[in-house]
C-alpha positions as CSV (number, residue, x, y, z in Angstrom):
1,X,-123.2,-20.0,24.5
2,X,-121.7,-21.6,21.3
3,X,-121.7,-25.4,21.7
4,X,-120.8,-26.3,25.3
5,X,-118.4,-23.4,25.8
6,X,-119.1,-20.6,28.3
7,X,-116.5,-17.9,27.7
8,X,-115.8,-15.8,30.8
9,X,-112.8,-14.0,29.4
10,X,-112.3,-10.4,30.3
11,X,-111.7,-9.1,26.8
12,X,-111.7,-9.9,24.0
13,X,-114.9,-11.5,25.3
14,X,-117.9,-13.5,24.4
15,X,-120.3,-12.1,21.8
16,X,-123.9,-13.0,21.1
17,X,-124.1,-16.4,19.3
18,X,-126.7,-15.1,16.9
19,X,-124.5,-12.1,16.0
20,X,-121.6,-14.3,15.3
21,X,-123.7,-16.6,13.1
22,X,-125.1,-13.7,11.2
23,X,-121.7,-12.2,10.6
24,X,-120.4,-15.6,9.4
25,X,-123.2,-15.9,6.8
26,X,-122.6,-12.4,5.5
27,X,-118.8,-12.1,5.7
28,X,-117.8,-13.6,2.3
29,X,-120.6,-12.3,0.1
30,X,-122.1,-9.1,1.5
31,X,-125.7,-8.6,0.2
32,X,-125.1,-10.5,-3.0
33,X,-122.3,-8.2,-4.2
34,X,-119.8,-11.1,-4.5
35,X,-117.5,-9.2,-2.2
36,X,-117.0,-9.0,1.6
37,X,-117.8,-5.7,3.3
38,X,-114.3,-5.6,4.6
39,X,-113.0,-5.6,1.0
40,X,-115.1,-2.6,-0.1
41,X,-114.2,1.1,-0.1
42,X,-115.1,2.8,3.2
43,X,-116.4,5.6,1.0
44,X,-118.8,3.4,-0.9
45,X,-122.5,3.1,-0.4
46,X,-122.5,-0.2,1.4
47,X,-120.1,0.8,4.2
48,X,-121.6,4.3,4.4
49,X,-125.0,2.7,5.2
50,X,-123.3,0.5,7.9
51,X,-121.5,3.5,9.4
52,X,-124.5,5.7,9.5
53,X,-126.7,3.0,11.0
54,X,-124.2,2.1,13.7
55,X,-123.9,5.8,14.7
56,X,-127.6,6.1,14.9
57,X,-127.9,2.9,16.9
58,X,-125.3,4.1,19.4
59,X,-127.4,7.3,19.9
60,X,-130.5,5.2,20.4
61,X,-129.1,2.6,22.7
62,X,-127.2,5.0,24.9
63,X,-129.9,7.6,24.8
64,X,-127.3,10.1,23.7
65,X,-128.2,13.8,23.9
66,X,-128.2,15.8,20.7
67,X,-125.4,17.9,22.0
68,X,-122.9,15.0,22.1
69,X,-120.9,13.7,19.1
70,X,-120.5,10.0,18.6
71,X,-116.9,9.1,17.4
72,X,-115.4,5.8,16.3
73,X,-111.6,5.9,16.9
74,X,-108.9,3.3,16.8
75,X,-106.2,2.7,19.4
76,X,-108.4,1.3,22.2
77,X,-109.1,3.0,25.4
78,X,-105.3,3.2,25.9
79,X,-105.0,5.9,23.2
80,X,-107.8,7.8,25.0
81,X,-105.5,8.0,28.1
82,X,-103.5,10.4,26.1
83,X,-106.1,12.0,23.8
84,X,-108.3,13.2,26.7
85,X,-105.6,15.4,28.4
86,X,-104.1,16.4,25.0
87,X,-107.4,17.8,23.8
88,X,-109.0,19.0,27.0
89,X,-106.2,20.5,29.1
90,X,-105.0,24.0,28.5
91,X,-101.9,25.5,29.8
92,X,-101.7,25.1,33.6
93,X,-105.2,23.6,33.9
94,X,-105.4,20.8,36.6
95,X,-107.4,17.6,36.2
96,X,-108.3,15.2,38.9
97,X,-108.0,11.4,38.6
98,X,-109.6,8.7,40.7
99,X,-107.0,6.0,41.1
100,X,-109.2,2.9,41.5
101,X,-107.0,0.2,40.0
102,X,-104.7,-0.8,37.2
103,X,-106.5,1.0,34.3
104,X,-107.0,4.2,36.3
105,X,-103.3,4.2,37.1
106,X,-102.4,3.9,33.4
107,X,-104.7,6.8,32.5
108,X,-103.2,8.9,35.2
109,X,-99.6,8.1,34.2
110,X,-100.3,9.2,30.6
111,X,-102.2,12.3,31.6
112,X,-99.2,13.5,33.7
113,X,-97.2,13.8,30.5
114,X,-99.6,16.3,28.9
115,X,-100.9,18.4,31.8
116,X,-101.3,19.0,35.5
117,X,-103.0,15.7,36.4
118,X,-103.3,14.9,40.1
119,X,-104.7,12.2,42.3
120,X,-108.2,13.2,43.6
121,X,-108.3,9.8,45.4
122,X,-106.1,6.8,45.5
123,X,-107.3,3.4,46.6
124,X,-103.8,1.7,46.6
125,X,-103.4,1.8,50.4
126,X,-106.6,-0.3,50.7
127,X,-105.6,-2.7,48.0
128,X,-108.1,-1.3,45.5
129,X,-111.0,-3.1,47.3
130,X,-113.6,-0.4,46.8
131,X,-114.5,2.7,44.8
132,X,-114.4,6.1,46.6
133,X,-117.3,7.9,48.2
134,X,-118.0,11.5,47.3
135,X,-116.6,12.7,50.5
136,X,-113.3,10.9,49.8
137,X,-112.6,13.0,46.7
138,X,-110.2,16.0,47.0
139,X,-110.4,18.3,44.1
140,X,-108.1,21.2,43.3
141,X,-109.6,24.6,42.5
142,X,-110.1,25.2,38.8
143,X,-110.0,21.5,37.8
144,X,-110.9,21.0,34.2
145,X,-112.4,17.6,34.7
146,X,-112.5,14.6,37.0
147,X,-111.5,11.3,35.3
148,X,-113.0,8.1,36.6
149,X,-112.8,4.4,35.5
150,X,-116.3,3.2,36.0
151,X,-115.3,-0.5,36.3
152,X,-111.9,-1.9,37.0
153,X,-111.7,-5.2,35.1
154,X,-108.7,-6.5,36.9
155,X,-109.8,-5.7,40.5
156,X,-113.5,-6.4,40.0
157,X,-114.7,-3.1,41.5
158,X,-117.4,-0.9,39.9
159,X,-118.5,2.7,40.5
160,X,-122.2,2.7,41.2
161,X,-122.6,6.3,42.5
162,X,-121.3,8.9,40.1
163,X,-119.4,11.8,41.7
164,X,-121.5,15.0,41.4
165,X,-118.8,17.4,42.6
166,X,-119.3,20.5,40.4
167,X,-116.6,19.4,37.9
168,X,-117.3,17.8,34.6
169,X,-116.7,14.0,34.5
170,X,-114.6,12.1,32.0
171,X,-115.2,8.3,32.2
172,X,-113.5,5.2,30.9
173,X,-116.4,2.9,30.6
174,X,-114.7,0.2,28.6
175,X,-115.9,-2.7,30.7
176,X,-119.4,-1.7,31.7
177,X,-120.5,0.2,28.6
178,X,-124.1,-0.7,27.6
179,X,-124.8,-2.4,30.9
180,X,-126.2,0.8,32.6
181,X,-127.6,4.1,31.8
182,X,-125.4,7.2,31.7
183,X,-126.4,10.5,33.4
184,X,-125.2,12.6,30.6
185,X,-125.6,15.9,32.4
186,X,-122.5,15.0,34.6
187,X,-120.2,14.3,31.7
188,X,-118.1,16.1,29.1
189,X,-116.7,12.9,27.6
190,X,-117.2,9.2,27.9
191,X,-115.1,6.6,26.1
192,X,-114.7,2.8,26.0
193,X,-113.2,0.0,23.9
194,X,-115.6,-2.2,22.2
195,X,-114.2,-5.6,23.2
196,X,-116.2,-6.1,26.3
197,X,-119.9,-5.4,25.7
198,X,-120.0,-3.9,22.3
199,X,-118.1,-6.0,19.8
200,X,-114.7,-7.2,18.8
201,X,-111.4,-5.3,19.4
202,X,-110.4,-2.6,17.0
203,X,-112.7,0.4,17.7
204,X,-113.3,2.7,20.6
205,X,-116.5,4.7,21.0
206,X,-116.1,8.3,22.3
207,X,-119.1,10.4,23.2
208,X,-118.0,14.1,23.6
209,X,-120.0,17.3,24.1
210,X,-120.0,19.5,21.1
211,X,-119.3,22.5,23.3
212,X,-116.1,20.8,24.4
213,X,-115.0,20.4,20.8
214,X,-115.1,24.2,20.4
215,X,-112.2,24.6,22.9
216,X,-110.1,21.5,22.3
217,X,-106.4,21.9,21.6
218,X,-105.7,22.3,17.9
219,X,-101.9,22.1,18.2
220,X,-101.9,18.3,17.7
221,X,-101.4,15.9,14.8
222,X,-104.7,15.5,13.0
223,X,-105.6,12.0,14.1
224,X,-105.2,13.0,17.8
225,X,-107.8,15.8,17.5
226,X,-111.4,15.1,18.5
227,X,-112.7,18.0,16.4
228,X,-111.1,16.5,13.3
229,X,-112.9,13.1,13.9
230,X,-116.1,15.0,14.5
231,X,-115.9,17.1,11.4
232,X,-115.1,14.1,9.3
233,X,-117.9,11.9,10.8
234,X,-115.2,9.4,12.1
235,X,-114.0,9.0,8.5
236,X,-110.8,11.1,8.6
237,X,-108.9,7.9,7.8
238,X,-109.9,4.4,6.9
239,X,-112.1,3.3,9.8
240,X,-112.0,-0.2,11.4
241,X,-114.7,-1.5,9.1
242,X,-115.2,-5.0,10.5
243,X,-115.3,-3.8,14.1
244,X,-117.8,-1.0,13.4
245,X,-120.0,-3.5,11.4
246,X,-120.0,-5.9,14.3
247,X,-120.8,-3.2,16.9
248,X,-123.8,-2.3,14.8
249,X,-125.0,-5.9,14.9
250,X,-124.5,-6.1,18.7
251,X,-126.4,-2.8,19.1
252,X,-129.3,-4.3,17.2
253,X,-129.2,-7.4,19.4
254,X,-129.4,-5.2,22.5
255,X,-132.4,-3.2,21.1
256,X,-134.2,-6.5,20.3
257,X,-133.8,-7.6,23.9
258,X,-135.1,-4.4,25.5
259,X,-132.2,-2.0,25.5
260,X,-129.8,-1.0,28.2
261,X,-132.5,-1.3,30.9
262,X,-132.8,-5.0,30.1
263,X,-129.0,-5.4,30.0
264,X,-128.8,-3.8,33.4
265,X,-131.5,-6.0,34.9
266,X,-129.8,-9.1,33.5
267,X,-126.4,-8.0,34.9
268,X,-127.8,-7.8,38.4
269,X,-129.4,-11.2,38.1
270,X,-126.3,-12.9,36.8
271,X,-124.0,-11.3,39.3
272,X,-126.3,-12.1,42.2
273,X,-126.3,-15.8,41.3
274,X,-122.5,-15.9,41.3
275,X,-121.9,-13.7,44.3
276,X,-124.6,-15.8,46.2
277,X,-122.7,-19.0,45.4
278,X,-119.5,-17.4,46.7
279,X,-121.1,-16.2,49.9
280,X,-122.7,-19.6,50.5
281,X,-119.4,-21.5,50.1
282,X,-118.3,-21.2,53.7
283,X,-115.2,-19.3,52.6
284,X,-114.0,-21.9,50.2
285,X,-114.6,-19.2,47.6
286,X,-114.1,-15.6,48.8
287,X,-114.4,-12.2,47.2
288,X,-111.7,-9.6,48.2
289,X,-113.9,-6.7,47.1
290,X,-116.1,-4.7,49.6
291,X,-119.8,-5.6,48.9
292,X,-120.9,-2.1,47.9
293,X,-118.2,-2.0,45.1
294,X,-118.5,-5.5,43.7
295,X,-118.6,-5.4,39.9
296,X,-121.6,-6.7,38.0
297,X,-119.3,-7.3,35.0
298,X,-116.1,-8.9,36.5
299,X,-116.5,-11.1,39.5
300,X,-113.1,-11.9,41.1
301,X,-112.7,-14.6,43.7
302,X,-110.0,-16.7,45.4
303,X,-109.8,-20.3,46.6
304,X,-108.0,-21.3,49.8
305,X,-104.6,-21.9,48.0
306,X,-103.0,-21.0,44.7
307,X,-102.6,-24.7,43.9
308,X,-106.4,-25.2,44.3
309,X,-107.0,-22.1,42.1
310,X,-104.8,-23.6,39.4
311,X,-106.6,-26.9,39.7
312,X,-110.0,-25.2,39.6
313,X,-109.1,-23.2,36.4
314,X,-107.8,-26.3,34.6
315,X,-110.8,-28.5,35.6
316,X,-113.2,-25.7,34.6
317,X,-111.6,-25.3,31.2
318,X,-112.0,-29.1,30.7
319,X,-115.7,-28.7,31.5
320,X,-116.1,-25.9,28.9
321,X,-115.9,-23.0,31.3
322,X,-113.1,-21.0,29.9
323,X,-111.3,-17.7,30.6
324,X,-111.6,-17.9,34.4
325,X,-107.9,-17.2,35.3
326,X,-107.5,-13.9,37.1
327,X,-105.2,-11.2,35.8
328,X,-101.5,-12.0,36.3
329,X,-101.1,-9.0,38.5
330,X,-103.6,-10.2,41.1
331,X,-104.0,-13.9,40.6
332,X,-107.1,-15.8,41.7
333,X,-110.1,-16.3,39.5
334,X,-112.3,-14.0,37.5
335,X,-115.6,-14.5,35.8
336,X,-116.6,-11.8,33.3
337,X,-120.4,-11.6,33.0
338,X,-120.7,-9.2,30.0
339,X,-124.1,-8.7,28.3
340,X,-123.6,-11.6,25.9
341,X,-123.0,-14.1,28.7
342,X,-126.3,-15.9,29.2
343,X,-127.7,-16.8,32.6
344,X,-127.4,-20.5,31.9
345,X,-123.6,-20.0,31.5
346,X,-123.4,-18.5,35.0
347,X,-125.6,-21.3,36.4
348,X,-123.3,-23.8,34.8
349,X,-120.3,-22.2,36.5
350,X,-122.1,-22.2,39.9
351,X,-122.9,-25.9,39.5
352,X,-119.3,-26.6,38.7
353,X,-118.1,-24.6,41.7
354,X,-120.4,-26.7,44.0
355,X,-119.0,-29.9,42.6
356,X,-115.4,-28.8,42.9
357,X,-115.9,-27.7,46.5
358,X,-117.5,-31.0,47.3
359,X,-114.6,-32.9,45.8
360,X,-111.7,-30.7,47.2
361,X,-113.2,-28.8,50.1
């Protein structure tokens, strides 16, 4: 935490304090050049070094196979909702979508514009309280891919068992990137915005199999083509220099702390502390999510009334626990426990929850 603030915002979200301090010290005068990195040419030696190193770190941290390209693309995960079907779907090819919440719905809505996207499963009838089981999925013959949203930030549900259904997976991993290992053999493409676990907004990382690039649609504007980004080493146009620079720093921070395995262990520890406090509160705090799908990244919970929720959020903010308001579409409270949130921040929240319940319960 920086000062006394614990930032539980869902994104843009908290970043490691040491990374922020290092960036502060380097921002104005980069390596004694008298210039900031964000003022320099993206074709020059200083940024080239940053770009190359960040790409290498992404491969190292994610244990990325050699047959995958690592791309840095602007536009957020939202642009990928269109780029995936635009590039991967040929004429008449169907693609299944797991509708697990708000972000999956957006991905499906855009995909329908570009190809034969269909719902392989829809959790709406159950209020998006869980992820599907493999037996719930209904795939059409000849499906090009199955799209999943690994963690629904708004609903607080996470996919822990990847579908192994004989169809390549495409995953939006924006909100649990770098908090778990990826079984690459199941995937054709994985993407995610940086602004949860990886860095500030402005860049999306896309991992795509090189064999997939050989068959992507070429009848697109250049920026919308994965093969163009791969051929140009993500330098087809001016890249988001600051965001990529910061992602590199966060990746180094992760390596220094034991890599993805350490991040995953910490995620389990932090979420168990918070879910344990919710379970022990005699229903003063309650989670609407089925236990087997409860997110390690975004813990959603409700209080007995909306008035109490508003009072809780205001009092927590005054206590330096910020960003706890739930998404406007679902209300309630939400605590995002991304990699940079330290355990003592979660413990401070749990102590506050106990005091608030004692006063208002």
